[in-house]
C-alpha positions in Angstrom: -22.9 15.0 6.9 -19.1 14.8 6.2 -17.2 14.3 3.0 -15.6 10.9 2.6 -13.9 12.2 -0.8 -13.5 15.8 -1.7 -13.6 17.1 -6.1 -12.6 20.5 -6.3 -14.4 22.4 -9.5 -14.3 26.9 -9.7 -16.9 28.5 -10.9 -15.4 30.8 -13.8 -18.5 33.4 -14.3 -20.2 34.8 -10.6 -22.6 32.3 -8.8 -26.1 34.5 -8.0 -28.6 31.3 -6.5 -31.1 32.4 -5.6 -32.5 30.0 -1.9 -36.1 30.8 -2.5 -36.3 29.5 -6.3 -33.4 27.2 -5.6 -36.3 24.4 -4.6 -39.3 24.7 -7.4 -36.0 24.2 -9.9 -34.8 20.9 -8.6 -38.4 19.8 -8.5 -38.1 19.4 -12.2 -35.6 16.8 -11.8 -36.7 15.0 -8.5 -35.8 11.4 -7.6 -38.3 9.0 -8.4 -38.4 5.0 -7.9 -38.2 2.8 -10.7 -41.0 1.9 -12.2 -41.5 -1.7 -13.1 -39.7 -1.7 -16.7 -37.0 1.0 -15.4 -33.4 -0.3 -15.7 -32.2 2.7 -13.1 -33.8 6.7 -12.2 -31.5 9.3 -11.4 -32.8 12.8 -9.5 -32.3 14.8 -6.9 -33.0 14.0 -3.2 -33.3 15.8 0.2 -29.7 16.0 1.7 -30.9 15.5 5.3 -32.8 12.1 4.4 -35.7 11.7 6.8 -35.6 15.1 8.0 -36.9 17.2 6.1 -38.8 17.1 2.4 -36.6 19.9 1.0 -34.2 19.4 -1.7 -31.7 22.1 -0.5 -30.4 22.8 2.2 -28.6 26.7 2.8 -26.1 27.7 5.6 -23.9 30.5 5.5 -23.5 31.3 1.7 -23.0 27.4 0.6 -25.5 25.2 -0.8 -25.9 21.4 -0.5 -27.4 19.5 -3.0 -28.2 15.1 -3.1 -29.0 13.2 -5.9 -30.0 9.7 -5.6 -29.6 7.0 -8.0 -31.8 3.3 -8.1 -30.7 0.7 -10.0 -32.0 -2.6 -11.1 -29.6 -5.0 -10.3 -29.5 -8.0 -12.7 -27.0 -10.0 -12.4 -25.0 -11.6 -15.7 -24.9 -15.2 -14.4 -28.2 -15.4 -14.3 -29.0 -13.4 -18.0 -26.8 -15.9 -18.8 -28.1 -19.2 -18.0 -32.0 -18.4 -19.1 -31.1 -17.0 -22.0 -28.7 -20.5 -22.3 -32.1 -22.6 -21.7 -33.9 -20.9 -24.1 -31.1 -20.9 -27.1 -31.2 -24.7 -25.9 -34.9 -24.8 -26.2 -35.3 -23.0 -29.7 -32.3 -25.2 -31.6 -33.8 -28.7 -30.1 -37.4 -27.6 -30.7 -36.7 -26.4 -34.2 -33.4 -28.3 -35.0 -31.4 -24.8 -36.2 -28.4 -23.0 -35.1 -29.8 -19.8 -33.2 -27.8 -16.7 -34.2 -25.9 -13.8 -32.9 -28.5 -11.1 -33.5 -31.5 -13.2 -31.9 -29.5 -14.1 -29.1 -29.6 -10.0 -28.7 -32.7 -9.9 -29.1 -34.0 -12.8 -26.6 -31.6 -10.8 -23.8 -33.2 -7.9 -24.1 -36.6 -10.3 -23.8 -35.0 -12.1 -20.5 -34.3 -8.4 -19.2 -37.5 -6.9 -19.8 -39.7 -10.2 -18.7 -36.6 -10.0 -14.9 -36.8 -6.4 -14.7 -40.8 -6.0 -12.3 -38.7 -9.1 -10.1 -35.3 -7.7 -10.1 -33.8 -6.2 -6.8 -32.8 -2.3 -6.4 -29.4 -0.8 -4.9 -29.1 2.9 -4.9 -26.6 5.4 -3.8 -26.4 9.3 -2.9 -23.9 11.8 -4.1 -23.5 14.9 -1.8 -22.6 18.0 -3.2 -22.4 22.0 -2.4 -22.0 25.1 -4.5 -19.8 27.8 -2.0 -21.3 30.9 -3.7 -18.9 33.4 -1.2 -15.7 31.4 -2.9 -16.8 30.6 -6.3 -16.0 26.6 -5.4 -18.1 23.2 -6.4 -17.6 21.1 -4.4 -18.7 17.0 -4.6 -18.1 13.7 -2.8 -17.9 11.6 -5.4 -15.5 8.5 -5.5 -14.9 9.3 -9.2 -15.1 11.8 -12.1 -17.1 10.2 -14.3 -19.9 10.4 -11.6 -19.2 13.9 -10.3 -20.0 14.6 -14.3 -23.0 13.2 -14.0 -24.4 15.1 -10.6 -23.3 18.1 -12.5 -25.1 17.2 -15.5 -27.9 16.4 -13.3 -27.8 20.7 -11.7 -27.0 22.0 -14.6 -29.9 20.7 -16.3 -31.7 22.2 -13.4 -30.2 25.6 -13.1 -30.4 25.6 -17.1 -26.3 26.3 -16.8 -23.0 25.6 -14.9 -20.4 27.4 -15.5 -17.3 25.2 -13.8 -13.8 23.7 -14.2 -11.4 21.7 -12.7 -9.6 23.9 -10.3 -6.1 24.4 -11.8 -2.4 24.8 -10.7 0.8 26.1 -12.0 2.6 23.6 -10.6 2.7 20.3 -10.6 1.4 18.1 -7.9 3.3 14.6 -8.5 6.9 17.2 -8.5 6.0 19.0 -5.7 4.9 15.8 -3.5 8.2 13.9 -4.9 10.0 16.4 -4.0 7.8 16.2 -0.1 9.7 12.4 0.2 13.2 13.3 -1.4 13.1 15.8 2.1 12.1 19.0 0.8 10.5 20.8 3.3 6.5 20.5 3.9 4.1 23.8 4.0 3.8 23.8 8.1 0.4 22.8 8.3 1.0 19.8 6.7 2.2 16.5 7.7 3.0 13.3 6.3 1.2 10.4 6.5 1.9 6.9 6.5 1.1 5.7 2.9 1.8 6.6 -0.5 1.7 5.2 -4.1 4.6 5.6 -6.7 4.2 4.8 -10.1 7.1 5.2 -13.0 6.0 8.8 -15.8 6.5 5.5 -19.1 3.2 3.5 -20.1 2.3 0.8 -18.3 5.7 1.4 -16.3 5.9 -0.2 -12.8 3.4 0.9 -9.6 4.5 0.7 -5.3 2.0 1.5 -2.9 3.2 1.7 0.7 0.8 1.4 3.4 2.1 2.1 7.0 5.1 3.5 6.0 7.4 5.9 7.3 7.9 7.7 4.2 11.0 9.3 4.9 12.2 5.8 5.0 15.4 4.7 3.3 13.5 1.9 1.3 11.8 5.2 -0.1 14.6 6.2 -2.1 15.6 3.6 -4.2 12.3 4.1 -6.1 12.9 7.8 -6.6 16.1 7.6 -7.2 14.6 5.2 -9.9 12.9 7.8 -12.0 9.3 6.9 -10.2 7.2 10.4 -8.9 4.4 10.2 -6.7 1.0 9.4 -7.9 -1.0 9.2 -4.3 -0.4 10.9 -0.9 -1.7 10.7 2.9 -1.2 14.1 4.4 -2.6 15.7 7.0 -3.5 19.6 7.5 -3.6 21.9 10.5 -4.6 18.9 13.1 -7.8 19.0 11.2 -8.2 17.1 8.2 -6.6 13.6 7.5 -6.8 13.0 3.5 -5.1 11.1 0.5 -4.1 13.5 -1.9 -3.9 12.0 -6.0 -1.7 13.8 -8.6 -5.4 15.5 -9.8 -5.9 17.2 -6.7 -8.6 14.2 -6.5 -9.2 13.5 -2.4 -10.2 10.7 -1.3 -10.3 9.0 2.3 -11.0 11.8 4.3 -11.4 12.1 8.2 -12.0 15.0 9.8 -10.0 15.4 12.9 -11.8 14.7 16.7 -12.2 17.9 17.6 -14.0 19.2 14.4 -16.6 16.1 14.7 -17.3 16.8 19.4 -17.6 20.3 17.8 -20.4 19.8 15.6 -22.0 17.3 18.3 -21.7 20.2 21.5 -23.7 21.8 19.5 -26.5 19.9 18.6 -27.5 18.6 21.7 -28.7 15.5 20.4 -31.3 16.8 17.9 -30.3 14.8 14.3 -31.2 17.7 11.8 -29.6 20.3 14.2 -26.8 17.6 14.2 -26.6 17.8 10.0 -26.9 21.2 10.0 -23.9 21.9 12.3 -21.4 19.2 10.3 -22.1 21.2 7.3 -21.8 24.5 8.8 -18.1 23.0 10.1 -17.7 21.1 7.2 -18.0 24.2 4.3 -16.1 26.9 7.5 -13.0 24.0 7.2 -13.0 23.5 3.2 -12.7 27.2 3.1 -10.0 27.2 5.0 -7.7 24.4 3.7 -9.3 25.3 0.0 -6.9 27.6 -1.0 -4.0 26.5 1.1 -4.2 23.2 -0.8 -4.6 25.3 -4.2 -1.4 27.3 -2.7 0.4 24.5 -2.2 1.1 23.8 -6.2 0.9 27.2 -7.2 -2.8 28.5 -7.4 -3.6 30.0 -11.2 -6.8 33.0 -9.4 -6.6 33.3 -5.2 -9.3 35.6 -5.0 -12.6 34.5 -4.9 -15.1 35.4 -8.1 
């Protein structure tokens, strides 16, 4: 499996994970499906899905974890319609008005009654610890999802001393300078997408797609004071990505050569395929992350 997003965190203390003890620590927070009256459940599942029951996948000093969230789907329109019907029935039968506090109680009763019949939906969030380099990498589309994932890992391990990666220079300013014609690092190429934003509160926003970013159309927006807050890049012919000014990475795509290499080494075996994907992905990130941070003045170059 290949990440589609990347949120980066750095350990503030040495990380010592024992692959023999880890699975048992994770069992205390293993995922269980929603019961009849549960609105949601969250816990660890096997990163390899049906291919393994192990809650941990380890390779080359990296440890992969997968959290699953399952939640009941109760459409607001359905609840509202049932509530309106119940309120009308009470008001007609008892010849009185139903006030807000009573409506809230009725709504809770309706939700309780509907939960056993509700459909469920689930979502998996992957992340891994690179023990050698002291990084935590999470495939999450938002920091809120990453925080939820880290809380589960912290509850399982007892502690998780990590902070978001920090740099000394503003990514927005550096990326803006690239669009002004400043040379990019030699391993980077501009993509065809960006988002420009005025720095003042509620300032205007310009989004460009399938656009030559060094074209004349972009310059007036930069001269008007807009800064780059998202920029499409290609790194070393291995990764395509959309980089945000908070260093969040989205729309990750791995190069065809990397994907083909993993497929060739697996030779059709699904478990071997997962292992090869994970090994190549983490090896690629181990090269990419230090370079990414160096573009903006990494505050710590050496592993913990």
